[in-house]
Each structure stands twice: as structure tokens, then as C-alpha cells.
N, C-alpha and C positions, 0 to 999 in steps of 0.2 A: 370331499368325503362326505358321504350321506349320514345322517342323524341315526338311522336304524335301517334294519335288513328288509322292512317294507317298504322302503324307498327305492329299491332295486327290482328292474325286469327281470335279471337272472343274476344268481350269486352262488358261489360255493365256498363254504367253510373250511374245506380239506386243506389241511397243510400238506398232506402227502399225495395227492393226487392233482394233476393238472386240469383245467376246465377247458375242452377241447371239442370244437364243432368243426365237423366236414361237410360241406354241403354245396349246392351249386348257387342258387342265389338266397341269401339270407338278409332279412330284415329285422333288427330288434329295436323297437320303441321304448326307450328308456336306458338307465344305467346297468351297468355290469359290475360285479366285484369277483374276485378270485384271491383266497389267500395263498395261492401258488402261481402257476404261469397260466397264461391265457393263449391258446393257440386255436387259430382259424386256417383253414385250408378249403378252397373252393374258387368259383368264378367271380363271385362278387360277395361283398357283405356291407351292409349299411346299418350303423348304429347311431340311432338318434338318442345320443345322450353319451356319457362318459365310459370308456372301458377301462377300469383299473384293476391292477394285479400286485400282488405283494412281491410276485417274481417278475419274469419277463412276458413280454407281449410279443408274439409272432404270428403275423397275419401273412399268410401266403395267397395272394391274389393281386391281379394287375393294378386294380385301382380303388382300393377301399375308400368308404366314404364313413368317417367316424368322426364325431362331433369333438372329442377329446380324448387322447390317450394319457394313462399315467401309470408307470411302472415303479416299482418299489416302493409301492405305498404300505402302510401299516396294516398288518392283517387285523381282521375282525376277531376278536376275543369275547365270546359270549357264552352264556350258558345254554344248555340244550333247550332249544325254543321249538322241538317238534310240533308240540300241541298248540303254541302260539303262531306258528307258521300255518297250520292247518286251518286255524282260524281265521288268518288274514286272508286266506286262499278260498275259503267258503265266503267271507264277507265281500272281497273285492271282485270277485268273479262268478261264472256259472258253475261253482264246484272246483274239483279237481281230479287228477289222476296221480294215483302212488305207485311207484316202482321200487321195488326191492333190490334192484342193481341197476348197472350202467344201462343207458336206454338208447336205443339207435330209432331214428324215425327214418324211413325209407320211402322215396317216391318223388314224381315230378313236383309236387307242390304240398309242403306240409305247412297247415296254418294251426298254431296252437291258441284257440280262443279261451281256454281255461287254464288255470295254474298247474303246474307239475311238481311233484314231490318226488326226488329220487334218492334212495338211501344206497347209492353205489358209489 
């Protein structure tokens, strides 16, 4: 388990909502954490890091390439870090995009070159 949320490429602190990714060819460079279930559905996924979930991990694709899987890990319980997360996003990238609800990225190729914050 990582020492802070800043160590994750993707994380969800929601106890109530699954972290779900649907896509064709997905590559994530870094570790993932969710306080619920992690669900992927698509043709291929590469995670160059650990995918950890407090719940279950459900990968629906023929040959996933994931460095490490960890189910049933402890949930991350932290104070509201909205301001800290925004500061990290600004410091470590080319800025960030913020969405107030669930976000879908649709297209043949979606590359996220900066951080995103989703309040959904």
C-alpha cells in the first residue's frame, strides 16, 4: 500500500461507488486504489503498477497485463483533501480538469496528459 494518495495514478475514496472503466485499449502507468470495487470491461488493459481495491477486482478482457492485483485491502480514510489534491495536480502536471459528476471519455484514443478531478 502507498503512503499517500499522491503516490497513485488513479484513486477513488468513495465507499459507495465502484471505480469502473470501460474502454478498448487502456494503459495506466502507476498504481490504482479504490475504497470499493474496481471493474474494467474492454478489449485490453495494461496497468504498470498495482491495482488494489477494498472490495473485489473484476477484469473483463481476454489477457489483462497488470503488475499486481490486491483485493480486500484496507480502505483509505483521510480528511477532505480537495485543496491538497488540486495543489498536487497543479504541481505535478500541466494543470488539471475538474468535473462535477461522473465523466465519460469517448473516442478511438483518449490520452490524459494532465490530472483530472471528478466529484462524481
